[in-house]
C-alpha positions as CSV (number, residue, x, y, z in Angstrom):
1,M,0.7,-4.8,-21.7
2,L,4.4,-4.4,-21.3
3,S,5.5,-1.9,-23.9
4,T,9.1,-0.7,-24.6
5,T,11.1,0.7,-27.6
6,S,12.2,-2.2,-29.8
7,Y,15.9,-1.5,-29.0
8,T,16.9,-0.9,-25.3
9,F,20.3,0.7,-24.5
10,G,22.5,-1.3,-22.4
11,T,24.8,0.4,-20.2
12,M,27.3,-2.0,-18.9
13,S,30.1,-0.5,-20.6
14,L,29.7,3.0,-19.2
15,G,31.9,3.8,-16.4
16,L,35.1,2.0,-17.3
17,N,37.0,4.8,-16.8
18,P,35.4,7.0,-14.1
19,A,38.4,9.4,-14.2
20,D,37.3,10.3,-17.6
21,V,33.5,10.1,-18.4
22,N,33.4,12.4,-21.4
23,A,33.2,9.8,-24.2
24,D,30.5,7.8,-21.9
25,M,28.6,11.0,-21.4
26,E,28.3,11.3,-25.4
27,V,27.1,7.9,-25.8
28,A,24.2,8.4,-23.0
29,R,23.4,11.6,-24.3
30,R,22.9,10.2,-27.8
31,A,20.7,7.2,-26.3
32,I,18.6,9.9,-24.6
33,A,18.3,11.7,-27.5
34,A,17.1,8.9,-29.5
35,G,14.4,8.1,-27.1
36,V,15.2,4.5,-26.4
37,W,14.9,2.9,-22.9
38,F,17.8,2.2,-20.8
39,H,19.1,-0.9,-19.0
40,S,21.4,-1.0,-16.2
41,S,22.1,-2.4,-12.6
42,P,23.8,-0.9,-9.5
43,T,26.5,-3.4,-9.9
44,Y,27.9,-2.4,-13.1
45,R,31.5,-1.2,-13.2
46,S,31.5,-1.4,-9.3
47,G,28.8,1.4,-9.5
48,F,30.6,3.8,-11.8
49,T,27.9,3.0,-14.3
50,Y,25.2,4.7,-12.3
51,M,27.4,7.7,-11.7
52,V,27.6,8.3,-15.5
53,L,23.9,8.0,-15.8
54,R,23.3,10.2,-13.0
55,M,25.6,13.0,-14.4
56,A,23.8,12.6,-17.8
57,F,20.4,12.8,-16.5
58,D,21.0,15.8,-14.5
59,E,21.9,17.8,-17.7
60,D,18.2,17.6,-18.5
61,R,15.8,16.2,-16.0
62,S,13.0,16.3,-18.2
63,R,14.5,13.7,-20.4
64,I,15.0,11.1,-18.4
65,P,14.7,7.7,-20.2
66,R,12.5,4.8,-19.0
67,L,14.5,2.4,-17.1
68,I,15.0,-1.3,-16.6
69,L,16.9,-2.2,-13.7
70,K,18.3,-5.4,-12.2
71,V,17.0,-5.9,-8.7
72,R,18.4,-8.8,-6.4
73,D,15.7,-10.6,-4.8
74,G,17.5,-13.1,-2.3
75,S,15.9,-11.4,0.7
76,V,12.8,-9.0,1.5
77,A,15.6,-6.4,2.7
78,L,17.6,-6.8,-0.2
79,M,14.9,-6.3,-2.8
80,R,13.7,-3.1,-1.2
81,F,17.2,-1.8,-0.6
82,E,18.2,-2.1,-4.2
83,V,14.9,-0.4,-5.4
84,E,15.0,2.3,-3.1
85,D,18.9,2.9,-3.8
86,S,18.5,2.8,-7.2
87,C,16.0,5.5,-7.4
88,R,18.0,7.6,-4.7
89,R,21.2,7.3,-6.9
90,L,19.7,8.0,-10.1
91,G,17.6,10.8,-9.1
92,V,14.2,8.9,-10.3
93,D,11.0,8.2,-8.6
94,G,10.4,4.7,-9.8
95,I,11.7,1.9,-11.6
96,D,9.6,1.3,-14.7
97,I,10.7,-2.5,-15.0
98,A,12.5,-4.2,-12.3
99,Q,14.6,-6.9,-13.7
100,L,14.2,-9.6,-10.9
101,V,17.3,-11.5,-11.0
102,S,16.2,-14.8,-9.4
103,M,19.3,-15.1,-7.7
104,D,18.3,-17.5,-4.7
105,P,18.2,-21.3,-6.3
106,R,17.0,-22.8,-2.9
107,P,13.3,-23.8,-2.3
108,G,11.0,-21.1,-1.3
109,N,12.7,-18.5,-3.5
110,L,10.8,-15.6,-5.1
111,V,9.6,-17.8,-8.0
112,D,8.5,-20.7,-6.0
113,Q,6.5,-17.9,-3.7
114,L,5.0,-16.5,-7.1
115,R,3.9,-19.8,-8.0
116,A,2.1,-20.4,-4.5
117,G,1.0,-16.6,-4.6
118,K,1.9,-16.0,-1.3
119,G,5.3,-15.5,0.7
120,V,7.5,-12.3,2.3
121,L,9.1,-11.7,-1.2
122,V,5.7,-11.6,-3.0
123,D,4.1,-9.2,-0.3
124,E,7.3,-7.0,-0.7
125,L,7.0,-6.9,-4.6
126,A,3.4,-6.1,-4.1
127,S,4.5,-3.4,-1.7
128,L,7.0,-1.8,-4.0
129,R,4.4,-1.6,-6.8
130,D,1.7,-0.3,-4.6
131,R,4.3,2.4,-3.7
132,G,5.0,3.0,-7.2
133,L,8.7,2.1,-6.8
134,V,8.2,-0.5,-9.0
135,R,5.8,-0.2,-12.2
136,G,6.6,-3.4,-13.7
137,A,8.5,-6.3,-13.3
138,V,10.1,-9.3,-15.3
139,L,11.6,-12.7,-14.1
140,F,15.1,-13.4,-15.3
141,I,15.2,-17.1,-16.5
142,T,17.8,-19.9,-17.3
143,R,17.6,-23.2,-18.3
144,E,17.8,-24.6,-14.8
145,N,14.6,-22.3,-13.6
146,A,13.0,-21.7,-16.9
147,D,10.0,-23.9,-16.3
148,A,9.1,-22.9,-12.9
149,A,9.8,-19.1,-13.8
150,V,7.6,-19.2,-16.7
151,E,4.9,-20.6,-14.5
152,A,5.5,-17.7,-12.0
153,A,5.3,-15.3,-14.7
154,G,1.6,-15.8,-14.5
155,S,1.2,-13.9,-11.3
156,D,-0.4,-10.4,-11.5
157,L,2.7,-8.9,-10.1
158,I,4.9,-10.1,-13.1
159,D,4.7,-8.6,-16.7
160,G,7.1,-10.7,-18.5
161,V,10.5,-12.7,-18.6
162,T,13.9,-11.7,-19.5
163,L,16.7,-14.2,-20.8
164,Y,19.8,-14.7,-23.1
165,W,18.2,-15.0,-26.6
166,N,19.9,-14.6,-29.9
167,A,20.8,-16.6,-33.0
168,L,23.1,-19.2,-31.3
169,Q,21.5,-19.1,-28.0
170,R,17.8,-19.4,-26.3
171,D,18.7,-20.1,-22.5
172,C,15.4,-21.7,-21.5
173,T,14.1,-25.2,-22.2
174,D,12.1,-26.1,-25.2
175,A,8.8,-26.6,-23.0
176,A,9.4,-23.2,-21.2
177,W,9.9,-21.5,-24.9
178,E,6.8,-23.3,-26.2
179,R,4.7,-22.1,-23.3
180,I,6.2,-18.4,-23.8
181,R,5.3,-18.4,-27.4
182,R,1.9,-20.0,-26.6
183,Q,0.7,-17.7,-23.8
184,S,2.6,-14.8,-25.6
185,I,4.6,-13.8,-22.5
186,P,6.3,-10.6,-23.1
187,V,10.2,-11.1,-23.5
188,L,13.1,-8.9,-23.0
189,A,16.0,-10.2,-24.9
190,L,19.6,-10.0,-23.7
191,R,22.9,-10.6,-25.5
192,T,20.9,-10.3,-29.0
193,L,23.3,-7.9,-30.4
194,G,26.3,-9.1,-28.8
195,G,26.0,-12.6,-29.8
196,G,26.1,-15.8,-27.8
197,S,28.3,-17.6,-25.6
198,A,31.8,-18.0,-26.5
199,D,32.2,-21.9,-25.9
200,K,33.4,-24.2,-28.6
201,A,29.9,-25.4,-29.7
202,A,28.8,-21.7,-30.5
203,A,32.2,-20.9,-32.1
204,E,31.6,-23.9,-34.5
205,K,28.1,-22.3,-35.6
206,A,29.4,-19.1,-36.3
207,V,30.4,-19.9,-40.0
208,A,26.8,-21.2,-40.5
209,L,25.2,-18.3,-39.1
210,Q,27.4,-16.1,-41.4
211,E,26.1,-17.8,-44.3
212,L,22.6,-17.2,-42.8
213,I,23.2,-13.4,-42.6
214,Q,24.3,-13.2,-46.2
215,R,21.4,-15.4,-47.4
216,A,19.0,-13.1,-45.6
217,G,20.6,-10.0,-47.4
218,C,21.7,-8.4,-44.3
219,R,24.5,-6.0,-44.0
220,D,25.7,-7.1,-40.7
221,A,25.1,-9.3,-37.8
222,T,23.4,-6.3,-35.9
223,E,20.6,-5.9,-38.5
224,F,20.2,-9.6,-38.9
225,N,19.8,-9.9,-35.1
226,L,17.2,-7.3,-35.0
227,R,15.3,-8.8,-38.0
228,L,15.3,-12.3,-36.0
229,M,13.9,-10.6,-33.0
230,A,11.2,-8.8,-35.3
231,A,10.2,-12.3,-36.7
232,E,9.3,-13.3,-33.0
233,P,6.3,-11.5,-31.7
234,C,6.8,-12.5,-28.1
235,I,10.1,-10.2,-28.0
236,R,9.3,-6.9,-27.1
237,T,12.8,-5.5,-27.2
238,T,16.4,-6.5,-27.6
239,I,19.1,-4.9,-24.9
240,G,22.5,-4.1,-26.4
241,G,25.1,-2.5,-24.6
242,T,28.2,-0.3,-25.9
243,A,30.3,2.4,-25.1
244,S,31.1,3.1,-28.9
245,L,29.2,6.1,-30.4
246,N,29.5,4.4,-33.8
247,H,28.1,1.1,-32.5
248,L,25.2,2.9,-30.7
249,E,24.3,4.8,-34.1
250,G,24.4,1.4,-35.8
251,Y,21.9,0.0,-33.3
252,L,19.6,2.8,-33.5
253,A,19.5,2.6,-37.5
254,A,19.0,-1.1,-37.7
255,A,16.3,-0.9,-35.1
256,L,14.3,1.9,-36.8
257,H,12.2,-0.4,-39.0
258,P,13.3,-4.0,-38.7
259,E,11.8,-6.3,-41.3
260,P,11.2,-9.8,-40.1
261,L,13.2,-12.4,-41.2
262,D,11.7,-15.0,-43.6
263,A,10.3,-18.0,-41.8
264,A,12.8,-20.3,-43.6
265,I,15.5,-18.5,-42.2
266,V,14.4,-18.4,-38.7
267,S,13.6,-22.1,-39.1
268,Q,17.3,-22.7,-39.8
269,V,18.2,-20.2,-36.9
270,D,16.0,-22.6,-34.7
271,A,18.4,-25.5,-36.1
272,L,21.5,-23.8,-35.1
273,R,20.1,-23.4,-31.5
274,A,19.3,-26.9,-31.2
């Protein structure tokens, strides 16, 4: 069963200023000390995010956090390279959870091969898992690929899915979400703490969301979103990024023992997303 900390530290904001990483290192050290999982990608900040992480990890190799890392899966060579390269650059012997980004929309892609139970990408993923370089794997889903990806998540090689999920956004079809709930497919939630998209429709719902936050008795949106996550059993962790030590402390405090929101509030959140 997929197991993570309820809050996962997103690292996208680290490495913005590679000439001075002192503040970033302080944030990374605090997240390491808190014992939370880390989420990252070799592409963040043109690779400078990995530089900050490697420097932080090298300070005490006995305390390297568990890692969820993006892996591009458009070809066998790219999938293998990204896994091996991430391990080299971060100085780790394997990726705890590979977030397979489902980057190829064409027929015969990884999702299609997983559904069929065969194919060169499936063989490579199985090899990476056999080698211990990938210990777990989740599929990134969007509204466009959600139904097929959730079906593909039934493969023995896949441990769950990840998607943009928050009070204003659930980036998959209703049918896919119902299947996720019915089959208790583990979900890693992205953009839960950062809010939804900035489009006009979401902006118009922001006022209603603020009223819900107050009605739920939450101090702020962070507490509300983490309590929303706690009310959804299939959500195993929420991934929230920051380069601010104060914001990180707020995330960590809110994630300690989030009390699930009342069912009535959750129903109103579902209505907001509709």
